[in-house]
C-alpha positions as CSV (number, residue, x, y, z in Angstrom):
1,M,12.8,5.5,12.9
2,E,12.6,3.5,9.8
3,N,9.5,3.6,7.5
4,I,8.4,0.9,5.1
5,K,6.7,1.3,1.7
6,L,4.3,-1.6,1.1
7,I,3.2,-2.2,-2.5
8,W,0.3,-4.1,-4.0
9,D,0.4,-4.8,-7.8
10,F,-2.6,-5.0,-10.0
11,R,-2.5,-6.2,-13.6
12,G,-5.1,-6.5,-16.3
13,L,-7.6,-4.3,-18.1
14,S,-9.4,-3.5,-14.9
15,S,-6.2,-2.8,-12.9
16,K,-6.8,0.9,-12.5
17,H,-10.3,0.3,-11.1
18,T,-9.1,-2.5,-8.8
19,A,-6.2,-0.4,-7.5
20,T,-8.6,2.6,-6.8
21,H,-11.1,0.3,-5.0
22,F,-8.3,-1.3,-3.0
23,K,-7.0,2.1,-1.9
24,T,-10.3,2.9,-0.4
25,H,-10.3,-0.3,1.7
26,L,-6.6,0.1,2.6
27,L,-7.2,3.5,4.1
28,E,-10.3,2.2,5.9
29,F,-8.2,-0.6,7.4
30,F,-5.5,1.8,8.6
31,K,-8.1,4.1,10.1
32,S,-9.9,1.2,11.9
33,E,-6.6,-0.2,13.2
34,K,-5.4,3.3,14.2
35,I,-2.2,2.9,12.2
36,D,-0.5,6.1,11.1
37,W,0.6,6.4,7.5
38,Y,2.5,9.1,5.7
39,L,1.9,8.7,2.0
40,C,-0.5,6.5,-0.1
41,D,-0.9,6.7,-3.8
42,I,-1.6,4.8,-7.0
43,V,1.1,4.6,-9.7
44,S,0.1,3.9,-13.4
45,I,2.8,2.0,-15.3
46,N,0.7,1.3,-18.4
47,P,-3.1,0.7,-19.0
48,S,-2.7,-2.9,-17.8
49,Y,-0.5,-2.4,-14.8
50,H,-1.1,-0.2,-11.7
51,Y,0.2,-0.5,-8.2
52,I,-0.7,1.1,-4.9
53,F,1.7,1.9,-2.1
54,I,1.5,3.1,1.4
55,V,4.3,4.4,3.6
56,T,4.0,3.6,7.4
57,D,6.3,2.9,10.4
58,K,8.3,-0.3,10.1
59,V,7.0,-1.4,13.5
60,H,3.6,-2.3,11.9
61,L,5.2,-4.5,9.2
62,A,4.4,-8.0,10.6
63,F,0.7,-7.1,11.3
64,I,0.1,-5.6,7.9
65,K,1.9,-8.4,6.1
66,S,-0.3,-11.0,7.8
67,A,-3.5,-9.1,7.3
68,L,-3.1,-7.5,3.9
69,K,-0.4,-9.6,2.1
70,P,1.4,-6.9,0.1
71,N,3.3,-8.1,-3.0
72,R,6.5,-6.4,-2.0
73,G,8.0,-3.6,0.1
74,Q,11.0,-1.5,0.7
75,L,12.6,0.5,3.5
76,V,12.5,4.2,3.3
77,K,14.2,6.8,5.5
78,A,11.9,8.9,7.7
79,S,12.1,12.6,7.1
């Protein structure tokens, strides 16, 4: 089965705070919709650019794209 890594970018002086806040809501969404996920984290590129990603099954891609509008995504191989 293929997995998908969905990514949301945050830029600006409050990007770290915004990414952290978004992560909380993202995990709540996955829990309420009963969608399994494998990895979720925040990556700091510099003080003004952070992004959050979550890895889940590709089968959920259309639903998540319409509901949460990730900025980008990429396929990852399942372990």
